[in-house]
KEKE-3310 file (N, C-alpha, C; in steps of 0.2 Angstrom, whole numbers, plus 5000, padded with zeros to 4 digits):
npx = (4974:4989:4989:5000:5015:5023:5039:5044:5053:5070:5089:5102:5110:5109:5100:5082:5070:5055:5039:5027:5009:5000:4984:4974:4957:4947:4937:4942:4957:4973:4985:5001:5009:5019:5030:5036:5047:5049:5062:5080:5083:5075:5068:5057:5052:5042:5037:5028:5018:5006:4991:4979:4959:4956:4971:4986:5001:5018:5027:5043:5050:5062:5073:5083:5092:5103:5112:5100:5088:5079:5059:5053:5046:5043:5039:5028:5024:5010:5006:4992:4981:4969:4954:4946:4956:4968:4981:4989:4995:5008:5013:5029:5034:5047:5056:5070:5084:5100:5118:5126:5124:5115:5113:5106:5096:5093:5092:5086:5086:5079:5073:5067:5058:5072:5081:5091:5085:5095:5113:5120:5124:5125:5128:5129:5139:5137:5143:5137:5139:5148:5159:5171:5169:5171:5175:5175:5173:5166:5154:5146:5135:5130:5137:5134:5133:5142:5155:5161:5173:5180:5185:5190:5189:5192:5179:5178:5169:5156:5162:5159:5158:5158:5149:5149:5137:5135:5126:5129:5126:5122:5116:5101:5087:5074:5064:5059:5071:5083:5096:5110:5120:5132:5138:5151:5154:5161:5156:5159:5164:5155:5149:5143:5132:5127:5114:5112:5100:5098:5086:5082:5071:5059:5052:5040:5033:5031:5017:5017:5018:5003:4999:4996:4981:4971:4965:4949:4938:4935:4920:4910:4909:4893:4881:4872:4856:4852:4840:4823:4811:4794:4779:4768:4753:4735:4726:4713:4695:4688:4673:4668:4665:4649:4642:4634:4622:4623:4609:4597:4591:4575:4560:4546:4529:4517:4502:4492:4483)
npy = (5075:5068:5050:5042:5040:5036:5033:5025:5015:5016:5019:5014:5023:5037:5050:5055:5065:5074:5084:5086:5093:5098:5102:5111:5107:5110:5119:5127:5131:5122:5115:5108:5096:5086:5079:5063:5052:5035:5030:5032:5034:5042:5058:5072:5089:5103:5116:5125:5124:5128:5130:5140:5138:5132:5134:5130:5121:5115:5099:5092:5080:5068:5052:5043:5029:5021:5007:4997:4987:4980:4982:4994:5000:5016:5025:5040:5050:5060:5069:5080:5093:5090:5084:5072:5065:5064:5057:5053:5043:5042:5034:5029:5023:5012:5005:4997:4998:4989:4994:4985:4967:4949:4935:4921:4930:4918:4903:4886:4869:4854:4840:4825:4810:4808:4810:4822:4834:4842:4845:4855:4874:4889:4905:4922:4937:4953:4968:4983:4997:5013:5011:5001:4985:4976:4962:4952:4943:4926:4913:4901:4895:4881:4865:4857:4864:4870:4882:4886:4897:4912:4920:4932:4947:4960:4967:4977:4991:4985:4972:4954:4939:4923:4910:4893:4884:4872:4857:4843:4828:4817:4823:4823:4831:4831:4840:4854:4868:4881:4886:4900:4910:4919:4936:4946:4963:4978:4993:5007:5013:5007:4996:4981:4966:4954:4942:4926:4916:4897:4887:4872:4859:4849:4836:4824:4809:4795:4787:4785:4771:4765:4768:4754:4749:4750:4735:4727:4728:4714:4704:4705:4691:4681:4686:4679:4684:4695:4685:4690:4695:4690:4701:4705:4695:4698:4686:4677:4678:4669:4657:4656:4640:4634:4637:4632:4643:4649:4646:4656:4664:4664:4670:4659:4659:4648:4639:4633:4617)
npz = (4787:4779:4781:4777:4769:4754:4750:4739:4728:4731:4735:4745:4748:4749:4758:4760:4757:4761:4761:4771:4773:4786:4794:4801:4805:4813:4824:4834:4841:4839:4845:4843:4853:4852:4841:4838:4831:4826:4825:4825:4812:4805:4803:4809:4807:4812:4805:4812:4828:4833:4828:4820:4817:4802:4796:4791:4792:4787:4788:4788:4784:4785:4780:4783:4774:4776:4777:4777:4771:4757:4759:4771:4785:4793:4808:4812:4827:4831:4845:4851:4856:4851:4855:4853:4843:4851:4848:4835:4821:4809:4793:4787:4772:4763:4747:4748:4740:4743:4744:4744:4742:4745:4733:4731:4744:4753:4759:4755:4760:4757:4767:4763:4769:4774:4765:4757:4744:4739:4742:4745:4740:4731:4736:4732:4735:4731:4727:4723:4726:4729:4736:4743:4749:4764:4771:4785:4792:4792:4797:4804:4817:4818:4817:4808:4795:4783:4776:4760:4756:4756:4771:4772:4764:4751:4741:4726:4721:4710:4709:4712:4724:4726:4736:4745:4752:4762:4767:4780:4774:4782:4793:4802:4806:4818:4815:4807:4806:4806:4803:4803:4792:4796:4788:4794:4791:4782:4778:4769:4782:4790:4801:4800:4803:4793:4789:4782:4779:4781:4777:4783:4778:4784:4777:4776:4768:4768:4779:4797:4806:4812:4830:4841:4845:4859:4867:4866:4880:4888:4891:4904:4916:4916:4930:4943:4947:4961:4972:4970:4980:4979:4975:4986:4986:4986:4993:4986:4991:5002:5005:5020:5030:5035:5052:5065:5073:5089:5102:5103:5119:5122:5127:5129:5128:5135:5133:5143:5139)
capx = (4980:4990:4992:5004:5020:5029:5045:5045:5060:5075:5095:5103:5116:5109:5094:5077:5066:5048:5036:5018:5006:4996:4979:4968:4951:4942:4936:4948:4965:4976:4989:5004:5014:5027:5031:5040:5048:5049:5069:5084:5083:5069:5068:5051:5053:5036:5037:5025:5015:5001:4986:4971:4955:4958:4977:4990:5008:5023:5031:5048:5051:5069:5074:5090:5092:5110:5112:5095:5087:5070:5052:5053:5041:5043:5033:5030:5018:5009:5002:4990:4975:4964:4949:4944:4961:4974:4987:4990:5002:5009:5018:5033:5038:5051:5059:5076:5090:5106:5123:5129:5118:5116:5110:5098:5096:5090:5094:5082:5088:5072:5074:5061:5060:5077:5086:5089:5086:5102:5116:5125:5121:5129:5127:5131:5139:5137:5144:5134:5138:5152:5164:5175:5165:5175:5172:5182:5172:5160:5152:5140:5136:5129:5142:5131:5133:5149:5155:5167:5175:5186:5182:5191:5192:5188:5177:5178:5162:5156:5164:5156:5162:5154:5153:5147:5134:5133:5124:5129:5119:5120:5111:5093:5084:5066:5058:5063:5077:5085:5103:5109:5127:5132:5145:5154:5156:5163:5155:5159:5165:5149:5150:5136:5132:5120:5114:5109:5096:5098:5081:5082:5065:5058:5046:5037:5027:5030:5014:5019:5013:4999:5000:4993:4975:4967:4961:4942:4937:4933:4912:4909:4904:4885:4879:4865:4853:4849:4831:4820:4804:4786:4775:4762:4744:4730:4722:4705:4691:4685:4668:4668:4661:4644:4644:4627:4621:4621:4602:4595:4587:4568:4554:4542:4523:4514:4495:4491:4477)
capy = (5073:5061:5046:5037:5042:5031:5035:5019:5012:5018:5016:5017:5027:5044:5051:5055:5070:5075:5088:5085:5099:5097:5108:5111:5106:5110:5127:5128:5132:5118:5115:5101:5096:5082:5075:5059:5048:5029:5028:5038:5035:5047:5065:5076:5094:5106:5124:5129:5119:5130:5132:5142:5135:5133:5136:5126:5121:5110:5095:5090:5072:5065:5047:5040:5022:5017:5001:4995:4984:4978:4985:4996:5004:5019:5029:5047:5049:5065:5072:5088:5096:5086:5081:5068:5061:5068:5055:5050:5042:5044:5029:5032:5017:5013:5000:4999:4993:4990:4995:4976:4961:4942:4935:4924:4930:4913:4896:4880:4862:4849:4833:4822:4803:4805:4812:4829:4835:4845:4846:4862:4879:4895:4913:4927:4943:4958:4976:4988:5004:5016:5012:4996:4981:4974:4955:4952:4936:4921:4909:4899:4891:4875:4861:4854:4869:4871:4885:4886:4903:4917:4923:4939:4949:4966:4970:4984:4993:4980:4966:4949:4936:4916:4905:4888:4882:4864:4854:4836:4823:4813:4826:4821:4835:4829:4846:4859:4871:4887:4891:4906:4909:4927:4939:4952:4968:4985:4997:5014:5014:5006:4989:4976:4958:4951:4935:4922:4910:4890:4883:4864:4861:4843:4833:4815:4807:4789:4787:4783:4765:4767:4766:4749:4749:4747:4730:4728:4726:4706:4704:4702:4685:4683:4685:4676:4691:4692:4684:4696:4695:4694:4707:4703:4696:4697:4680:4677:4677:4661:4657:4651:4635:4636:4636:4633:4648:4648:4647:4662:4665:4667:4668:4656:4658:4642:4642:4626:4616)
capz = (4787:4776:4784:4774:4763:4752:4746:4732:4726:4733:4735:4752:4748:4751:4762:4755:4762:4757:4765:4771:4775:4793:4791:4809:4802:4819:4826:4841:4841:4839:4849:4842:4859:4851:4835:4839:4826:4828:4826:4823:4805:4802:4808:4809:4810:4810:4802:4818:4832:4835:4821:4821:4814:4795:4796:4788:4792:4784:4791:4784:4784:4782:4780:4780:4773:4775:4782:4778:4765:4756:4761:4778:4788:4800:4810:4815:4831:4834:4852:4851:4862:4849:4860:4848:4842:4853:4846:4828:4819:4799:4791:4780:4769:4758:4747:4747:4736:4745:4740:4743:4743:4744:4730:4735:4751:4759:4754:4758:4758:4759:4769:4762:4771:4777:4758:4755:4738:4737:4750:4742:4735:4730:4738:4728:4735:4725:4728:4717:4728:4727:4742:4745:4754:4767:4774:4787:4797:4790:4801:4807:4824:4818:4815:4802:4790:4781:4771:4757:4753:4759:4778:4774:4758:4749:4736:4724:4717:4706:4709:4717:4726:4727:4743:4743:4758:4761:4774:4781:4772:4787:4798:4800:4810:4818:4813:4802:4808:4801:4804:4800:4790:4798:4786:4797:4785:4785:4770:4770:4788:4795:4801:4800:4802:4789:4790:4775:4784:4779:4780:4782:4778:4785:4775:4777:4764:4772:4784:4803:4808:4819:4835:4842:4848:4866:4867:4868:4886:4890:4892:4911:4917:4921:4937:4943:4950:4970:4971:4972:4985:4975:4978:4990:4982:4990:4991:4983:4996:5003:5008:5027:5032:5039:5058:5070:5078:5096:5103:5107:5125:5120:5131:5124:5131:5132:5135:5145:5135)
cpx = (4982:4992:4998:5009:5025:5035:5047:5052:5065:5083:5096:5109:5115:5101:5090:5073:5059:5045:5027:5015:5001:4991:4975:4960:4946:4941:4939:4955:4970:4983:4995:5007:5019:5025:5037:5042:5049:5056:5073:5085:5080:5067:5061:5051:5045:5038:5034:5021:5010:4997:4980:4967:4957:4966:4980:4999:5011:5027:5036:5050:5059:5071:5080:5090:5097:5108:5105:5092:5080:5065:5055:5047:5042:5037:5034:5024:5017:5005:5001:4985:4970:4960:4947:4950:4968:4981:4986:4996:5002:5015:5022:5036:5042:5053:5065:5079:5096:5111:5127:5123:5120:5111:5111:5101:5094:5090:5088:5084:5083:5074:5067:5062:5066:5083:5084:5089:5092:5106:5119:5122:5126:5127:5132:5134:5141:5139:5141:5134:5145:5157:5168:5170:5170:5172:5178:5178:5167:5159:5147:5140:5133:5135:5140:5130:5141:5149:5161:5166:5179:5182:5185:5193:5190:5186:5176:5171:5161:5158:5157:5159:5158:5155:5147:5145:5132:5131:5129:5124:5117:5116:5104:5090:5077:5062:5061:5065:5079:5091:5104:5118:5127:5139:5146:5156:5158:5161:5155:5160:5159:5149:5143:5137:5127:5122:5112:5105:5096:5093:5081:5073:5062:5051:5045:5032:5026:5024:5017:5014:5010:4999:4994:4986:4972:4963:4955:4942:4933:4925:4914:4905:4896:4887:4871:4862:4851:4842:4829:4812:4799:4784:4769:4756:4740:4726:4714:4700:4688:4679:4668:4663:4656:4644:4637:4628:4621:4614:4601:4590:4579:4564:4547:4534:4519:4506:4494:4484:4471)
cpy = (5067:5056:5040:5041:5037:5034:5030:5017:5016:5016:5018:5021:5035:5045:5054:5060:5071:5080:5086:5092:5095:5103:5106:5112:5107:5118:5129:5129:5126:5118:5107:5101:5092:5081:5070:5053:5042:5025:5034:5038:5041:5053:5068:5083:5100:5113:5127:5123:5122:5134:5134:5139:5137:5135:5131:5125:5114:5106:5093:5085:5071:5056:5044:5031:5018:5011:4996:4992:4981:4982:4987:5000:5009:5024:5034:5048:5057:5068:5079:5088:5095:5083:5075:5062:5064:5065:5050:5050:5040:5038:5032:5024:5018:5007:5001:4994:4993:4990:4988:4971:4954:4939:4925:4926:4925:4908:4890:4874:4859:4843:4830:4815:4801:4807:4819:4830:4839:4846:4852:4867:4884:4901:4918:4933:4948:4963:4980:4995:5006:5016:5004:4991:4977:4968:4953:4945:4933:4916:4907:4893:4884:4870:4858:4856:4869:4877:4886:4893:4907:4920:4931:4941:4958:4966:4976:4984:4989:4974:4960:4944:4928:4912:4900:4886:4876:4862:4847:4831:4820:4817:4825:4824:4831:4834:4850:4864:4877:4889:4896:4909:4917:4928:4944:4957:4975:4988:5004:5016:5012:4998:4985:4970:4958:4943:4931:4916:4905:4887:4876:4862:4851:4841:4825:4813:4799:4790:4784:4776:4768:4763:4759:4751:4746:4741:4731:4725:4719:4708:4702:4695:4687:4682:4684:4683:4688:4690:4690:4693:4696:4698:4702:4701:4694:4691:4681:4676:4670:4659:4653:4646:4637:4633:4638:4637:4646:4648:4653:4661:4667:4664:4665:4655:4652:4643:4633:4623:4615)
cpz = (4783:4781:4784:4770:4761:4747:4738:4733:4728:4734:4744:4754:4751:4755:4757:4761:4757:4764:4765:4774:4780:4791:4800:4804:4807:4820:4831:4839:4842:4840:4848:4847:4856:4844:4836:4834:4829:4829:4823:4815:4802:4807:4805:4811:4807:4809:4810:4821:4835:4829:4823:4817:4806:4794:4796:4790:4790:4789:4786:4786:4782:4782:4778:4780:4773:4781:4781:4770:4764:4759:4769:4779:4794:4803:4813:4820:4833:4839:4850:4855:4858:4854:4858:4846:4844:4850:4839:4824:4812:4799:4786:4778:4761:4754:4743:4743:4740:4742:4739:4745:4744:4737:4728:4740:4756:4753:4758:4756:4762:4760:4767:4764:4773:4771:4757:4747:4735:4745:4749:4738:4737:4732:4734:4732:4730:4728:4723:4720:4724:4732:4741:4751:4758:4773:4779:4794:4792:4791:4803:4814:4823:4814:4810:4795:4787:4775:4767:4754:4757:4766:4777:4766:4757:4743:4734:4722:4711:4703:4714:4720:4728:4734:4742:4751:4757:4769:4774:4778:4776:4793:4797:4805:4811:4816:4810:4805:4802:4803:4799:4798:4792:4793:4790:4792:4787:4778:4771:4777:4794:4795:4804:4801:4800:4790:4783:4778:4778:4781:4779:4784:4777:4781:4776:4774:4767:4777:4790:4802:4815:4824:4837:4847:4853:4864:4869:4875:4885:4892:4901:4912:4919:4927:4938:4948:4957:4967:4974:4975:4981:4978:4980:4986:4987:4988:4989:4990:4997:5006:5015:5028:5038:5047:5063:5074:5085:5098:5107:5115:5122:5124:5126:5128:5130:5136:5135:5141:5140)
residu = (UNK:UNK:UNK:UNK:UNK:UNK:UNK:UNK:UNK:UNK:UNK:UNK:UNK:UNK:UNK:UNK:UNK:UNK:UNK:UNK:UNK:UNK:UNK:UNK:UNK:UNK:UNK:UNK:UNK:UNK:UNK:UNK:UNK:UNK:UNK:UNK:UNK:UNK:UNK:UNK:UNK:UNK:UNK:UNK:UNK:UNK:UNK:UNK:UNK:UNK:UNK:UNK:UNK:UNK:UNK:UNK:UNK:UNK:UNK:UNK:UNK:UNK:UNK:UNK:UNK:UNK:UNK:UNK:UNK:UNK:UNK:UNK:UNK:UNK:UNK:UNK:UNK:UNK:UNK:UNK:UNK:UNK:UNK:UNK:UNK:UNK:UNK:UNK:UNK:UNK:UNK:UNK:UNK:UNK:UNK:UNK:UNK:UNK:UNK:UNK:UNK:UNK:UNK:UNK:UNK:UNK:UNK:UNK:UNK:UNK:UNK:UNK:UNK:UNK:UNK:UNK:UNK:UNK:UNK:UNK:UNK:UNK:UNK:UNK:UNK:UNK:UNK:UNK:UNK:UNK:UNK:UNK:UNK:UNK:UNK:UNK:UNK:UNK:UNK:UNK:UNK:UNK:UNK:UNK:UNK:UNK:UNK:UNK:UNK:UNK:UNK:UNK:UNK:UNK:UNK:UNK:UNK:UNK:UNK:UNK:UNK:UNK:UNK:UNK:UNK:UNK:UNK:UNK:UNK:UNK:UNK:UNK:UNK:UNK:UNK:UNK:UNK:UNK:UNK:UNK:UNK:UNK:UNK:UNK:UNK:UNK:UNK:UNK:UNK:UNK:UNK:UNK:UNK:UNK:UNK:UNK:UNK:UNK:UNK:UNK:UNK:UNK:UNK:UNK:UNK:UNK:UNK:UNK:UNK:UNK:UNK:UNK:UNK:UNK:UNK:UNK:UNK:UNK:UNK:UNK:UNK:UNK:UNK:UNK:UNK:UNK:UNK:UNK:UNK:UNK:UNK:UNK:UNK:UNK:UNK:UNK:UNK:UNK:UNK:UNK:UNK:UNK:UNK:UNK:UNK:UNK:UNK:UNK:UNK:UNK:UNK:UNK:UNK:UNK:UNK:UNK:UNK)
# end
């Protein structure tokens, strides 16, 4: 089974469709229990859901790109009685060119050592579609960001409108933040809120002062060691002084002369 289908570059004006062939490459009857697209913009309709060994069927896929932009990925999940792969997923891809857009789609202000590289930049709203683009609100929640441009207008096909986005130079965030400018629009009776991210990138090139090092511990005062009893030493042997032996009782036999 094909695991991915790419519609390539398309506009968001009309739906696109294709057909995918599914084959039962096993030796038993394959029963496809369900086909579930990942969102309401994608549909998948099977020609038949029971396939004998070697048999094929067609899956008709339709994708509606309205209201979407850039690269999108959608999925279609199949479940069947396949004992090896009971669940399989197919990916649908497309690179969508919207009927109206922002140029650029994102702004960046870099704050380096407390100084911004620039404090204002322009965003162009372009209408390349076939219907009137109505803007009925433009705003941002961050008070440090200001917007110069109409909050309400109608852009005919082929027209464009410039907005100037500025950041307060006195605003010094401690870390990078990304406020978002929100445009409330109505295009061909479809209301959407699209955003322009304003990335405030904080950079530091001056090294921070090193933290004071802990003082080295003072050397302890010397302490007299406790006296240690010397190990006993066996005295050298001393010859004892001579002692007169006591007289023994001896019987002396005398012979008279």
